[in-house]
MDTraj code that builds the backbone (N, CA, C; nanometers):
import mdtraj as md
import numpy as np

residues = "MET LYS LYS LEU MET ILE VAL PHE LEU ILE ILE LEU MET CYS VAL ARG VAL ASN ALA SER VAL ASP LEU ALA LYS TYR SER LYS GLU ALA ILE LEU VAL GLU ALA SER THR GLY LYS VAL LEU TYR GLU LYS LYS SER ASN GLU LYS ARG SER PRO ALA SER MET THR LYS ILE MET THR LEU LEU LEU THR MET GLU ALA LEU ASP SER GLY LYS ILE LYS LEU ASP ASP GLN VAL LEU ILE SER LYS ASN ALA SER SER MET GLY GLY THR GLN ILE PHE VAL GLU GLU ASN THR LYS VAL SER VAL GLU ASN LEU ILE LYS GLY ILE GLY ILE ALA SER ALA ASN ASP ALA ALA VAL ALA ILE ALA GLU TYR ILE GLY GLY THR GLU GLU ASN PHE VAL SER MET MET ASN GLU ARG ALA LYS GLU LEU GLY CYS LYS ASN THR THR PHE LYS ASN PRO HIS GLY LEU ASP GLU ASP GLY HIS LEU THR THR ALA SER ASP LEU SER LEU ILE ALA ARG GLU LEU ILE LYS TYR PRO LEU ALA LEU LYS ILE THR SER THR TYR GLU ASP TYR ILE ASP VAL SER GLY GLU ASN HIS TRP LEU VAL ASN THR ASN LYS VAL VAL TYR LYS ASN TYR TYR SER GLY".split()
xyz = np.array([
    [-19.3303, -8.7243, -8.9102],
    [-19.2539, -8.6164, -8.9730],
    [-19.1421, -8.5720, -8.8792],
    [-19.0210, -8.5755, -8.9299],
    [-18.9080, -8.5310, -8.8496],
    [-18.9053, -8.3792, -8.8427],
    [-18.8872, -8.3284, -8.7251],
    [-18.8786, -8.1836, -8.7083],
    [-18.7483, -8.1495, -8.6372],
    [-18.6990, -8.0351, -8.6679],
    [-18.5778, -7.9890, -8.6021],
    [-18.6137, -7.9373, -8.4643],
    [-18.5642, -8.0046, -8.3628],
    [-18.5870, -7.9631, -8.2249],
    [-18.4687, -7.8781, -8.1824],
    [-18.4932, -7.7536, -8.1556],
    [-18.3831, -7.6600, -8.1379],
    [-18.4159, -7.5537, -8.0359],
    [-18.3200, -7.5196, -7.9538],
    [-18.3351, -7.4083, -7.8623],
    [-18.2758, -7.2865, -7.9304],
    [-18.3569, -7.1824, -7.9514],
    [-18.3106, -7.0639, -8.0200],
    [-18.3321, -6.9439, -7.9299],
    [-18.2475, -6.9239, -7.8323],
    [-18.2593, -6.8116, -7.7416],
    [-18.1610, -6.7044, -7.7861],
    [-18.2110, -6.5867, -7.8195],
    [-18.1251, -6.4780, -7.8619],
    [-18.0805, -6.4004, -7.7381],
    [-17.9543, -6.4068, -7.7063],
    [-17.9007, -6.3453, -7.5859],
    [-17.8525, -6.2044, -7.6165],
    [-17.9033, -6.1072, -7.5443],
    [-17.8680, -5.9677, -7.5684],
    [-17.7616, -5.9174, -7.4713],
    [-17.7156, -6.0030, -7.3814],
    [-17.6114, -5.9655, -7.2874],
    [-17.5245, -6.0871, -7.2616],
    [-17.4036, -6.0650, -7.2182],
    [-17.3120, -6.1762, -7.1939],
    [-17.3602, -6.2584, -7.0742],
    [-17.3598, -6.3898, -7.0882],
    [-17.3994, -6.4778, -6.9797],
    [-17.2982, -6.5908, -6.9692],
    [-17.2943, -6.6513, -6.8539],
    [-17.2094, -6.7676, -6.8357],
    [-17.2962, -6.8917, -6.8344],
    [-17.2527, -6.9920, -6.9081],
    [-17.3290, -7.1155, -6.9169],
    [-17.2472, -7.2280, -6.8569],
    [-17.3042, -7.2964, -6.7617],
    [-17.2402, -7.4112, -6.6994],
    [-17.2457, -7.5278, -6.7965],
    [-17.1307, -7.5726, -6.8409],
    [-17.1234, -7.6779, -6.9425],
    [-17.1874, -7.8078, -6.8960],
    [-17.2008, -7.8258, -6.7636],
    [-17.2579, -7.9499, -6.7118],
    [-17.4103, -7.9487, -6.7152],
    [-17.4691, -7.8336, -6.7434],
    [-17.6140, -7.8225, -6.7464],
    [-17.6658, -7.8498, -6.8882],
    [-17.7599, -7.9412, -6.8999],
    [-17.8190, -7.9713, -7.0299],
    [-17.9367, -7.8767, -7.0515],
    [-17.9148, -7.7721, -7.1291],
    [-18.0181, -7.6719, -7.1514],
    [-18.1270, -7.7205, -7.2467],
    [-18.0998, -7.8266, -7.3190],
    [-18.1960, -7.8769, -7.4175],
    [-18.2162, -8.0265, -7.3965],
    [-18.2595, -8.0618, -7.2785],
    [-18.2713, -8.2017, -7.2397],
    [-18.3593, -8.2820, -7.3334],
    [-18.4671, -8.2223, -7.3820],
    [-18.5625, -8.2957, -7.4639],
    [-18.5486, -8.2657, -7.6135],
    [-18.4426, -8.1980, -7.6511],
    [-18.4186, -8.1659, -7.7918],
    [-18.3067, -8.2522, -7.8473],
    [-18.3211, -8.2902, -7.9741],
    [-18.2173, -8.3697, -8.0379],
    [-18.0992, -8.2832, -8.0799],
    [-18.1273, -8.1601, -8.1211],
    [-18.0227, -8.0652, -8.1590],
    [-18.0558, -7.9302, -8.0967],
    [-17.9522, -7.8542, -8.0638],
    [-17.9755, -7.7226, -8.0047],
    [-17.8512, -7.6356, -8.0188],
    [-17.8723, -7.5056, -8.0090],
    [-17.7596, -7.4136, -8.0057],
    [-17.8021, -7.2873, -7.9313],
    [-17.7098, -7.2321, -7.8555],
    [-17.7312, -7.1077, -7.7821],
    [-17.6188, -7.0134, -7.8216],
    [-17.6549, -6.8991, -7.8775],
    [-17.5568, -6.8080, -7.9351],
    [-17.5712, -6.6686, -7.8754],
    [-17.4590, -6.6053, -7.8445],
    [-17.4602, -6.4649, -7.8044],
    [-17.4762, -6.3826, -7.9318],
    [-17.5855, -6.3050, -7.9384],
    [-17.6279, -6.2469, -8.0655],
    [-17.5278, -6.1497, -8.1263],
    [-17.4684, -6.0646, -8.0463],
    [-17.3841, -5.9590, -8.1020],
    [-17.2485, -6.0085, -8.1517],
    [-17.1977, -6.1157, -8.0920],
    [-17.0649, -6.1652, -8.1292],
    [-17.0687, -6.2970, -8.2064],
    [-17.1778, -6.3698, -8.1944],
    [-17.1858, -6.5008, -8.2581],
    [-17.1190, -6.6105, -8.1776],
    [-17.0739, -6.5780, -8.0563],
    [-17.0081, -6.6775, -7.9732],
    [-17.1078, -6.7865, -7.9335],
    [-17.0685, -6.9105, -7.9555],
    [-17.1532, -7.0242, -7.9192],
    [-17.1356, -7.0540, -7.7707],
    [-17.2448, -7.0426, -7.6950],
    [-17.2416, -7.0648, -7.5512],
    [-17.2805, -7.2076, -7.5132],
    [-17.3584, -7.2690, -7.5993],
    [-17.4012, -7.4072, -7.5749],
    [-17.4426, -7.4674, -7.7080],
    [-17.4105, -7.5924, -7.7281],
    [-17.4575, -7.6604, -7.8484],
    [-17.4722, -7.8094, -7.8227],
    [-17.5569, -7.8681, -7.9004],
    [-17.5852, -8.0109, -7.8883],
    [-17.6168, -8.0635, -8.0281],
    [-17.5227, -8.1354, -8.0875],
    [-17.5380, -8.1889, -8.2233],
    [-17.5845, -8.0793, -8.3195],
    [-17.5231, -7.9635, -8.3095],
    [-17.5712, -7.8460, -8.3832],
    [-17.5442, -7.8518, -8.5329],
    [-17.4643, -7.9483, -8.5774],
    [-17.4364, -7.9604, -8.7206],
    [-17.5041, -8.0822, -8.7836],
    [-17.5980, -8.1402, -8.7114],
    [-17.6703, -8.2556, -8.7634],
    [-17.7881, -8.2088, -8.8482],
    [-17.7974, -8.2589, -8.9698],
    [-17.9030, -8.2156, -9.0616],
    [-18.0389, -8.2716, -9.0189],
    [-18.1400, -8.1834, -9.0321],
    [-18.2768, -8.2243, -8.9997],
    [-18.3740, -8.1306, -9.0709],
    [-18.4947, -8.1758, -9.0911],
    [-18.5975, -8.0908, -9.1498],
    [-18.6288, -7.9751, -9.0540],
    [-18.6237, -7.8503, -9.1018],
    [-18.6439, -7.7357, -9.0121],
    [-18.7891, -7.6997, -8.9860],
    [-18.8826, -7.7638, -9.0559],
    [-19.0244, -7.7293, -9.0411],
    [-19.0431, -7.5779, -9.0538],
    [-19.1239, -7.5179, -8.9684],
    [-19.1564, -7.3758, -8.9849],
    [-19.0409, -7.2816, -8.9522],
    [-18.9323, -7.3336, -8.8979],
    [-18.8164, -7.2466, -8.8772],
    [-18.7540, -7.2061, -9.0103],
    [-18.7996, -7.2700, -9.1176],
    [-18.7662, -7.2260, -9.2531],
    [-18.8004, -7.0786, -9.2715],
    [-18.9078, -7.0356, -9.2069],
    [-18.9585, -6.8991, -9.2249],
    [-18.8632, -6.7930, -9.1708],
    [-18.7611, -6.8338, -9.0947],
    [-18.6590, -6.7379, -9.0534],
    [-18.5919, -6.6796, -9.1767],
    [-18.5595, -6.7654, -9.2731],
    [-18.4989, -6.7167, -9.3969],
    [-18.5994, -6.6405, -9.4828],
    [-18.7226, -6.6880, -9.4874],
    [-18.8266, -6.6171, -9.5627],
    [-18.8432, -6.4751, -9.5099],
    [-18.8441, -6.4604, -9.3781],
    [-18.8561, -6.3276, -9.3181],
    [-18.7314, -6.2433, -9.3421],
    [-18.6151, -6.3062, -9.3389],
    [-18.4918, -6.2304, -9.3628],
    [-18.4922, -6.1700, -9.5032],
    [-18.5246, -6.2479, -9.6033],
    [-18.5286, -6.1954, -9.7393],
    [-18.6352, -6.0875, -9.7535],
    [-18.7434, -6.1010, -9.6791],
    [-18.8486, -5.9987, -9.6818],
    [-18.7990, -5.8689, -9.6190],
    [-18.7303, -5.8787, -9.5049],
    [-18.6754, -5.7590, -9.4408],
    [-18.5732, -5.6907, -9.5314],
    [-18.4918, -5.7691, -9.5987],
    [-18.3908, -5.7124, -9.6877],
    [-18.4542, -5.6453, -9.8089],
    [-18.5643, -5.7034, -9.8588],
    [-18.6356, -5.6417, -9.9710],
    [-18.6985, -5.5102, -9.9296],
    [-18.7491, -5.5031, -9.8077],
    [-18.8031, -5.3777, -9.7550],
    [-18.6933, -5.2746, -9.7383],
    [-18.5817, -5.3177, -9.6832],
    [-18.4698, -5.2277, -9.6566],
    [-18.4125, -5.1682, -9.7849],
    [-18.4124, -5.2461, -9.8920],
    [-18.3575, -5.2003, -10.0199],
    [-18.4567, -5.1171, -10.1001],
    [-18.5826, -5.1155, -10.0568],
    [-18.6849, -5.0425, -10.1297],
    [-18.7516, -5.1230, -10.2400],
    [-18.7161, -5.2509, -10.2512],
    [-18.7759, -5.3356, -10.3546],
    [-18.9255, -5.3525, -10.3324],
    [-18.9650, -5.3604, -10.2073],
    [-19.1066, -5.3703, -10.1717],
    [-19.1352, -5.2722, -10.0589],
    [-19.2640, -5.2451, -10.0345],
    [-19.3064, -5.1565, -9.9260],
    [-19.4146, -5.2253, -9.8443],
    [-19.4274, -5.1835, -9.7185],
    [-19.5245, -5.2468, -9.6299],
    [-19.6672, -5.2342, -9.6801],
    [-19.6983, -5.1225, -9.7474],
    [-19.8351, -5.1030, -9.7924],
    [-19.8608, -5.1555, -9.9333],
    [-19.7620, -5.2200, -9.9939],
    [-19.7838, -5.2849, -10.1230],
    [-19.8952, -5.3883, -10.1104],
    [-19.9790, -5.3958, -10.2131],
    [-20.0875, -5.4933, -10.2145],
    [-20.0473, -5.6128, -10.3011],
    [-20.0434, -5.7292, -10.2407],
    [-19.9976, -5.8510, -10.3081],
    [-20.1171, -5.9294, -10.3627],
    [-20.1168, -5.9542, -10.4922],
    [-20.2226, -6.0343, -10.5542],
    [-20.1985, -6.1810, -10.5206],
    [-20.2973, -6.2428, -10.4625],
    [-20.2836, -6.3809, -10.4160],
    [-20.3055, -6.4795, -10.5302],
    [-20.2105, -6.5698, -10.5455],
    [-20.2177, -6.6706, -10.6518],
    [-20.2940, -6.7946, -10.6046],
    [-20.3280, -6.8788, -10.7003],
    [-20.3911, -7.0066, -10.6679],
    [-20.2967, -7.0911, -10.5846],
    [-20.1691, -7.0857, -10.6175],
    [-20.0682, -7.1620, -10.5444],
    [-20.0650, -7.1232, -10.3969],
    [-20.0625, -6.9940, -10.3694],
    [-20.0575, -6.9475, -10.2297],
    [-20.1857, -6.9834, -10.1552],
    [-20.2999, -6.9654, -10.2205],
    [-20.4278, -6.9898, -10.1535],
    [-20.4539, -7.1379, -10.1273],
    [-20.3812, -7.2251, -10.1972],
    [-20.4046, -7.3692, -10.1830],
    [-20.3128, -7.4349, -10.0805],
    [-20.2308, -7.3568, -10.0131],
    [-20.1368, -7.4141, -9.9166],
    [-20.2083, -7.4763, -9.7974],
    [-20.1561, -7.5886, -9.7515],
    [-20.2109, -7.6553, -9.6347],
    [-20.1390, -7.6134, -9.5079],
    [-20.1673, -7.6827, -9.3998],
    [-20.1042, -7.6507, -9.2721],
    [-20.1582, -7.5223, -9.2126],
    [-20.0767, -7.4540, -9.1346],
    [-20.1177, -7.3285, -9.0727],
    [-20.1390, -7.2211, -9.1780],
    [-20.2509, -7.1490, -9.1691],
    [-20.2867, -7.0518, -9.2709],
    [-20.3482, -6.9260, -9.2105],
    [-20.3510, -6.8196, -9.2912],
    [-20.4354, -6.7041, -9.2591],
    [-20.5518, -6.6989, -9.3582],
    [-20.5617, -6.7994, -9.4445],
    [-20.6736, -6.8197, -9.5358],
    [-20.6870, -6.7073, -9.6392],
    [-20.5767, -6.6808, -9.7085],
    [-20.5814, -6.5877, -9.8204],
    [-20.6631, -6.6513, -9.9337],
    [-20.7284, -6.5676, -10.0126],
    [-20.8113, -6.6176, -10.1213],
    [-20.7550, -6.5755, -10.2565],
    [-20.7615, -6.6669, -10.3511],
    [-20.7090, -6.6414, -10.4849],
    [-20.7719, -6.5164, -10.5464],
    [-20.6882, -6.4370, -10.6132],
    [-20.7292, -6.3165, -10.6854],
    [-20.7733, -6.2014, -10.5946],
    [-20.7480, -6.2128, -10.4637],
    [-20.7675, -6.0997, -10.3735],
    [-20.6299, -6.0396, -10.3443],
    [-20.6292, -5.9266, -10.2751],
    [-20.5031, -5.8624, -10.2415],
    [-20.4867, -5.8486, -10.0907],
    [-20.3641, -5.8725, -10.0454],
    [-20.3290, -5.8603, -9.9033],
    [-20.2014, -5.7784, -9.8956],
    [-20.1936, -5.6868, -9.7994],
    [-20.0756, -5.6009, -9.7898],
    [-19.9527, -5.6801, -9.7469],
    [-19.8366, -5.6312, -9.7874],
    [-19.7103, -5.6909, -9.7449],
    [-19.7032, -5.6956, -9.5931],
    [-19.7424, -5.5891, -9.5277],
    [-19.7368, -5.5847, -9.3812],
    [-19.8200, -5.6953, -9.3183],
    [-19.9399, -5.7175, -9.3687],
    [-20.0251, -5.8213, -9.3112],
    [-19.9736, -5.9615, -9.3424],
    [-19.9116, -5.9791, -9.4579],
    [-19.8499, -6.1084, -9.4877],
    [-19.7336, -6.1354, -9.3935],
    [-19.6534, -6.0316, -9.3665],
    [-19.5416, -6.0473, -9.2730],
    [-19.5935, -6.0844, -9.1344],
    [-19.7010, -6.0189, -9.0918],
    [-19.7599, -6.0525, -8.9618],
    [-19.8109, -6.1961, -8.9614],
    [-19.8693, -6.2383, -9.0725],
    [-19.9160, -6.3763, -9.0809],
    [-19.8032, -6.4763, -9.0666],
    [-19.6878, -6.4417, -9.1249],
    [-19.5706, -6.5291, -9.1145],
    [-19.5096, -6.5228, -8.9754],
    [-19.4848, -6.4010, -8.9267],
    [-19.4099, -6.3827, -8.8029],
    [-19.4868, -6.4128, -8.6762],
    [-19.6180, -6.3943, -8.6781],
    [-19.6987, -6.4197, -8.5585],
    [-19.7601, -6.5585, -8.5617],
    [-19.8212, -6.5932, -8.6755],
    [-19.8974, -6.7182, -8.6828],
    [-19.8281, -6.8296, -8.7598],
    [-19.7115, -6.8015, -8.8207],
    [-19.6385, -6.9006, -8.8994],
    [-19.7233, -6.9557, -9.0139],
    [-19.7898, -6.8655, -9.0856],
    [-19.8823, -6.9057, -9.1913],
    [-19.8094, -6.9448, -9.3196],
    [-19.8388, -7.0642, -9.3687],
    [-19.7752, -7.1142, -9.4904],
    [-19.8224, -7.0405, -9.6148],
    [-19.9510, -7.0077, -9.6199],
    [-20.0023, -6.9374, -9.7370],
    [-19.9427, -6.7969, -9.7480],
    [-19.9233, -6.7308, -9.6344],
    [-19.8615, -6.5984, -9.6344],
    [-19.7164, -6.6063, -9.6795],
    [-19.6462, -6.7123, -9.6385],
    [-19.5065, -6.7303, -9.6782],
    [-19.4935, -6.7469, -9.8290],
    [-19.5842, -6.8233, -9.8879],
    [-19.5799, -6.8442, -10.0329],
    [-19.6161, -6.7154, -10.1064],
    [-19.7150, -6.6435, -10.0568],
    [-19.7573, -6.5190, -10.1215],
    [-19.6437, -6.4168, -10.1238],
    [-19.5732, -6.4014, -10.0118],
    [-19.4636, -6.3038, -10.0064],
    [-19.3454, -6.3529, -10.0897],
    [-19.3247, -6.4841, -10.0926],
    [-19.2167, -6.5408, -10.1738],
    [-19.2396, -6.5131, -10.3218],
    [-19.3624, -6.5321, -10.3668],
    [-19.3950, -6.5073, -10.5077],
    [-19.3832, -6.3583, -10.5412],
    [-19.4190, -6.2740, -10.4457],
    [-19.4141, -6.1298, -10.4700],
    [-19.2698, -6.0812, -10.4824],
    [-19.1834, -6.1314, -10.3976],
    [-19.0428, -6.0886, -10.3989],
    [-18.9646, -6.1575, -10.5110],
    [-18.9862, -6.2857, -10.5268],
    [-18.9063, -6.3630, -10.6218],
    [-18.9642, -6.3754, -10.7611],
    [-19.0897, -6.3344, -10.7777],
    [-19.1555, -6.3534, -10.9062],
    [-19.2254, -6.4869, -10.9142],
    [-19.1548, -6.5907, -10.8694],
    [-19.2118, -6.7242, -10.8549],
    [-19.1601, -6.7834, -10.7241],
    [-19.2312, -6.8822, -10.6733],
    [-19.1866, -6.9491, -10.5512],
    [-19.0508, -7.0140, -10.5736],
    [-19.0318, -7.0736, -10.6909],
    [-18.9066, -7.1420, -10.7217],
    [-18.7887, -7.0460, -10.7213],
    [-18.8076, -6.9281, -10.7793],
    [-18.6999, -6.8291, -10.7825],
    [-18.6669, -6.7795, -10.6426],
    [-18.7703, -6.7633, -10.5602],
    [-18.7474, -6.7204, -10.4224],
    [-18.6669, -6.8246, -10.3461],
    [-18.6961, -6.9523, -10.3693],
    [-18.6210, -7.0592, -10.3027],
    [-18.4744, -7.0541, -10.3442],
    [-18.4483, -7.0226, -10.4697],
    [-18.3097, -7.0067, -10.5147],
    [-18.2427, -6.8912, -10.4409],
    [-18.3180, -6.7837, -10.4179],
    [-18.2666, -6.6698, -10.3418],
    [-18.2364, -6.7108, -10.1984],
    [-18.3205, -6.7939, -10.1404],
    [-18.2987, -6.8425, -10.0043],
    [-18.1673, -6.9192, -9.9942],
    [-18.1456, -7.0090, -10.0898],
    [-18.0243, -7.0910, -10.0867],
    [-17.8988, -7.0084, -10.1126],
    [-17.9092, -6.9096, -10.2005],
    [-17.7951, -6.8228, -10.2276],
    [-17.7609, -6.7393, -10.1043],
    [-17.8629, -6.6874, -10.0376],
    [-17.8395, -6.6064, -9.9169],
    [-17.7794, -6.6931, -9.8055],
    [-17.8262, -6.8165, -9.7958],
    [-17.7724, -6.9077, -9.6945],
    [-17.6229, -6.9278, -9.7148],
    [-17.5810, -6.9451, -9.8395],
    [-17.4388, -6.9606, -9.8695],
    [-17.3610, -6.8350, -9.8319],
    [-17.4178, -6.7187, -9.8629],
    [-17.3510, -6.5924, -9.8301],
    [-17.3298, -6.5769, -9.6804],
    [-17.4219, -6.6298, -9.6013],
    [-17.4129, -6.6187, -9.4559],
    [-17.3215, -6.7244, -9.3943],
    [-17.2721, -6.8162, -9.4763],
    [-17.1810, -6.9183, -9.4272],
    [-17.2472, -7.0486, -9.3879],
    [-17.3721, -7.0676, -9.4265],
    [-17.4410, -7.1935, -9.3967],
    [-17.3816, -7.3049, -9.4830],
    [-17.3388, -7.4115, -9.4197],
    [-17.2690, -7.5185, -9.4899],
    [-17.3534, -7.6439, -9.5101],
    [-17.4625, -7.6543, -9.4371],
    [-17.5417, -7.7772, -9.4420],
    [-17.6895, -7.7498, -9.4635],
    [-17.7193, -7.6473, -9.5416],
    [-17.8577, -7.6052, -9.5613],
    [-17.8984, -7.6127, -9.7074],
    [-18.0129, -7.6737, -9.7316],
    [-18.0756, -7.6730, -9.8638],
    [-18.2243, -7.6496, -9.8442],
    [-18.2721, -7.5355, -9.8926],
    [-18.4145, -7.5055, -9.8856],
    [-18.4835, -7.5530, -10.0129],
    [-18.6021, -7.6089, -9.9964],
    [-18.6837, -7.6528, -10.1096],
    [-18.8133, -7.5726, -10.1209],
    [-18.8488, -7.4998, -10.0158],
    [-18.9708, -7.4192, -10.0161],
    [-18.9567, -7.3084, -9.9114],
    [-19.0460, -7.2072, -9.9134],
    [-19.0344, -7.0955, -9.8196],
    [-19.1154, -7.1110, -9.6919],
    [-19.1850, -7.2242, -9.6758],
    [-19.2765, -7.2408, -9.5624],
    [-19.2331, -7.3471, -9.4627],
    [-19.1690, -7.4539, -9.5087],
    [-19.1186, -7.5548, -9.4168],
    [-19.1941, -7.6857, -9.4142],
    [-19.3019, -7.6979, -9.4933],
    [-19.3680, -7.8280, -9.5000],
    [-19.2685, -7.9308, -9.5544],
    [-19.2785, -8.0529, -9.5051],
    [-19.1800, -8.1558, -9.5384],
    [-19.1656, -8.1761, -9.6894],
    [-19.0410, -8.1824, -9.7330],
    [-19.0093, -8.2077, -9.8729],
    [-18.8704, -8.2712, -9.8776],
    [-18.8537, -8.3708, -9.9612],
    [-18.7252, -8.4401, -9.9706],
    [-18.6120, -8.3407, -9.9962],
    [-18.5083, -8.3504, -9.9150],
    [-18.3916, -8.2662, -9.9337],
    [-18.4003, -8.1301, -9.8674],
    [-18.5139, -8.0997, -9.8051],
    [-18.5309, -7.9709, -9.7360],
    [-18.4713, -7.9843, -9.5958],
    [-18.3444, -7.9443, -9.5820],
    [-18.2701, -7.9733, -9.4603],
    [-18.1837, -7.8552, -9.4167],
    [-18.1600, -7.8481, -9.2874],
    [-18.0667, -7.7505, -9.2341],
    [-18.0171, -7.8011, -9.0984],
    [-17.9419, -7.7167, -9.0285],
    [-17.8898, -7.7533, -8.8968],
    [-17.9152, -7.6402, -8.7984],
    [-17.9036, -7.6709, -8.6709],
    [-17.9186, -7.5689, -8.5682],
    [-17.8133, -7.4593, -8.5859],
    [-17.6924, -7.5002, -8.6189],
    [-17.5840, -7.4045, -8.6372],
    [-17.6124, -7.3087, -8.7520],
    [-17.6572, -7.3633, -8.8656],
    [-17.6877, -7.2786, -8.9808],
    [-17.8042, -7.1843, -8.9512],
    [-17.9064, -7.2344, -8.8824],
    [-18.0199, -7.1495, -8.8494],
    [-17.9802, -7.0346, -8.7574],
    [-17.8809, -7.0584, -8.6740],
    [-17.8358, -6.9502, -8.5852],
    [-17.7716, -6.8374, -8.6653],
    [-17.7045, -6.8708, -8.7739],
    [-17.6450, -6.7679, -8.8605],
    [-17.7532, -6.6829, -8.9260],
    [-17.8596, -6.7493, -8.9715],
    [-17.9700, -6.6781, -9.0350],
    [-18.0439, -6.5923, -8.9328],
    [-18.0660, -6.6484, -8.8147],
    [-18.1384, -6.5761, -8.7102],
    [-18.0623, -6.4524, -8.6633],
    [-17.9311, -6.4632, -8.6522],
    [-17.8506, -6.3478, -8.6114],
    [-17.8645, -6.2332, -8.7115],
    [-17.8775, -6.2672, -8.8386],
    [-17.8948, -6.1644, -8.9412],
    [-18.0349, -6.1046, -8.9336],
    [-18.1347, -6.1885, -8.9093],
    [-18.2731, -6.1423, -8.9047],
    [-18.2973, -6.0434, -8.7909],
    [-18.2375, -6.0684, -8.6747],
    [-18.2675, -5.9823, -8.5600],
    [-18.2017, -5.8452, -8.5690],
    [-18.1300, -5.8206, -8.6758],
    [-18.0783, -5.6850, -8.6993],
    [-18.1910, -5.5895, -8.7388],
    [-18.3054, -5.6462, -8.7758],
    [-18.4188, -5.5661, -8.8220],
    [-18.5224, -5.5511, -8.7105],
    [-18.5393, -5.4289, -8.6582],
    [-18.6354, -5.4062, -8.5489],
    [-18.7770, -5.4520, -8.5822],
    [-18.8180, -5.4372, -8.7081],
    [-18.9525, -5.4786, -8.7458],
    [-18.9710, -5.6290, -8.7273],
    [-18.8684, -5.7047, -8.7608],
    [-18.8767, -5.8499, -8.7437],
    [-18.8924, -5.8865, -8.5971],
    [-18.8174, -5.8208, -8.5096],
    [-18.8288, -5.8466, -8.3670],
    [-18.9657, -5.8055, -8.3138],
    [-19.0142, -5.6907, -8.3607],
    [-19.1438, -5.6411, -8.3144],
    [-19.2562, -5.7372, -8.3518],
    [-19.2577, -5.7812, -8.4759],
    [-19.3666, -5.8673, -8.5224],
    [-19.3594, -6.0062, -8.4609],
    [-19.2422, -6.0665, -8.4582],
    [-19.2316, -6.2026, -8.4044],
    [-19.2541, -6.2076, -8.2544],
    [-19.2442, -6.0941, -8.1856],
    [-19.2673, -6.0907, -8.0410],
    [-19.4077, -6.0423, -8.0062],
    [-19.4913, -6.0194, -8.1065],
    [-19.6297, -5.9780, -8.0841],
    [-19.7134, -6.0973, -8.0408],
    [-19.7889, -6.0808, -7.9329],
    [-19.8718, -6.1914, -7.8833],
    [-19.9950, -6.2125, -7.9709],
    [-20.0662, -6.1048, -8.0046],
    [-20.1842, -6.1184, -8.0875],
    [-20.2068, -5.9919, -8.1697],
    [-20.2781, -6.0069, -8.2797],
    [-20.3091, -5.8928, -8.3653],
    [-20.4261, -5.9310, -8.4555],
    [-20.4907, -5.8302, -8.5105],
    [-20.5967, -5.8502, -8.6083],
    [-20.5523, -5.7906, -8.7408],
    [-20.5680, -5.8642, -8.8478],
    [-20.5279, -5.8156, -8.9793],
    [-20.6400, -5.8383, -9.0807],
    [-20.6371, -5.7576, -9.1859],
    [-20.7325, -5.7758, -9.2953],
    [-20.6759, -5.8775, -9.3935],
    [-20.7481, -5.9840, -9.4143],
    [-20.7064, -6.0888, -9.5076],
    [-20.8171, -6.1109, -9.6088],
    [-20.7918, -6.0712, -9.7321],
    [-20.8883, -6.0898, -9.8402],
    [-21.0258, -6.0352, -9.8025],
    [-21.0257, -5.9201, -9.7352],
    [-21.1507, -5.8529, -9.7007],
    [-21.2138, -5.8969, -9.5708],
    [-21.1498, -5.9881, -9.4992],
    [-21.2046, -6.0350, -9.3729],
    [-21.1056, -6.0101, -9.2590],
    [-21.1583, -5.9820, -9.1402],
    [-21.0756, -5.9584, -9.0228],
    [-21.0278, -6.0921, -8.9671],
    [-20.8968, -6.1065, -8.9542],
    [-20.8408, -6.2342, -8.9107],
    [-20.7592, -6.2149, -8.7835],
    [-20.7843, -6.2996, -8.6833],
    [-20.7167, -6.2920, -8.5541],
    [-20.5906, -6.3781, -8.5579],
    [-20.4774, -6.3157, -8.5261],
    [-20.3507, -6.3874, -8.5191],
    [-20.3102, -6.4044, -8.3737],
    [-20.2612, -6.5227, -8.3399],
    [-20.2132, -6.5487, -8.2037],
    [-20.0767, -6.6156, -8.2103],
    [-19.9819, -6.5617, -8.1352],
    [-19.8476, -6.6176, -8.1289],
    [-19.8443, -6.7257, -8.0219],
    [-19.8160, -6.8480, -8.0615],
    [-19.8133, -6.9591, -7.9649],
    [-19.6733, -6.9865, -7.9111],
    [-19.5731, -6.9095, -7.9591],
    [-19.4355, -6.9302, -7.9144],
    [-19.4077, -6.8447, -7.7904],
    [-19.4378, -6.8998, -7.6741],
    [-19.4243, -6.8244, -7.5497],
    [-19.2795, -6.7883, -7.5191],
    [-19.1853, -6.8710, -7.5641],
    [-19.0437, -6.8409, -7.5409],
    [-19.0068, -6.7080, -7.6038],
    [-19.0601, -6.6818, -7.7224],
    [-19.0258, -6.5599, -7.7957],
    [-19.0910, -6.4381, -7.7344],
    [-19.2260, -6.4350, -7.7291],
    [-19.2898, -6.3108, -7.6878],
    [-19.2791, -6.2829, -7.5392],
    [-19.2762, -6.3857, -7.4542],
    [-19.2625, -6.3600, -7.3109],
    [-19.1232, -6.3093, -7.2763],
    [-19.0193, -6.3679, -7.3367],
    [-18.8838, -6.3233, -7.3096],
    [-18.8588, -6.1845, -7.3657],
    [-18.9220, -6.1503, -7.4776],
    [-18.9040, -6.0183, -7.5375],
    [-18.9612, -5.9116, -7.4446],
    [-19.0818, -5.9332, -7.3938],
    [-19.1438, -5.8306, -7.3127],
    [-19.0920, -5.8266, -7.1702],
    [-19.0339, -5.9371, -7.1225],
    [-18.9786, -5.9374, -6.9872],
    [-18.8358, -5.8822, -6.9839],
    [-18.7732, -5.8702, -7.1070],
    [-18.6359, -5.8252, -7.1119],
    [-18.6224, -5.6782, -7.1293],
])
top = md.Topology()
chain = top.add_chain()
for i, resn in enumerate(residues, 1):
    res = top.add_residue(resn, chain, resSeq=i)
    for name in ("N", "CA", "C"):
        top.add_atom(name, md.element.get_by_symbol(name[0]), res)
traj = md.Trajectory(xyz[None], top)
């Protein structure tokens, strides 16, 4: 399975980058962006299309933050879990069909553990259907100026035509980090949430994100 190998460091202060230094030696594509201005400090084949895998969830989280901000949904809303969401493979928080999970806990499942079932559940809640939510993802990508992105699902499992670039993902990420809740959740190392009546332990395995957040 092809995955998008990308360096996504959100810089909160101006830095100088030595062009002779390969910051992403083992990555096929990469981009380093100054968050407040969008200035590209380093890039490596940043416009080459590749499957984004779970980095798809950057857009899923962005649409979720925007729905919260507009009042369309609330953190304490209880989401009825569908058969579709409960049947998702890959990384999960193990939601069960016909149970309810709060929006907040689904967001934590996505942002901390990269749970595919949580991504589908929140997509269905916001979009009405997973398919409609995917259309919202693609429309938002166009609005942000993404030129080489086509989303086919809200979770990132491989699917024909589900492609983006490091450059396009940086545009989405810059928009997402405007929301303090998104930064707080994605930088959380561990948490316990109620999932379908059971206590579930979440662990963030992305050390680049949570270690840099707390050290900065």
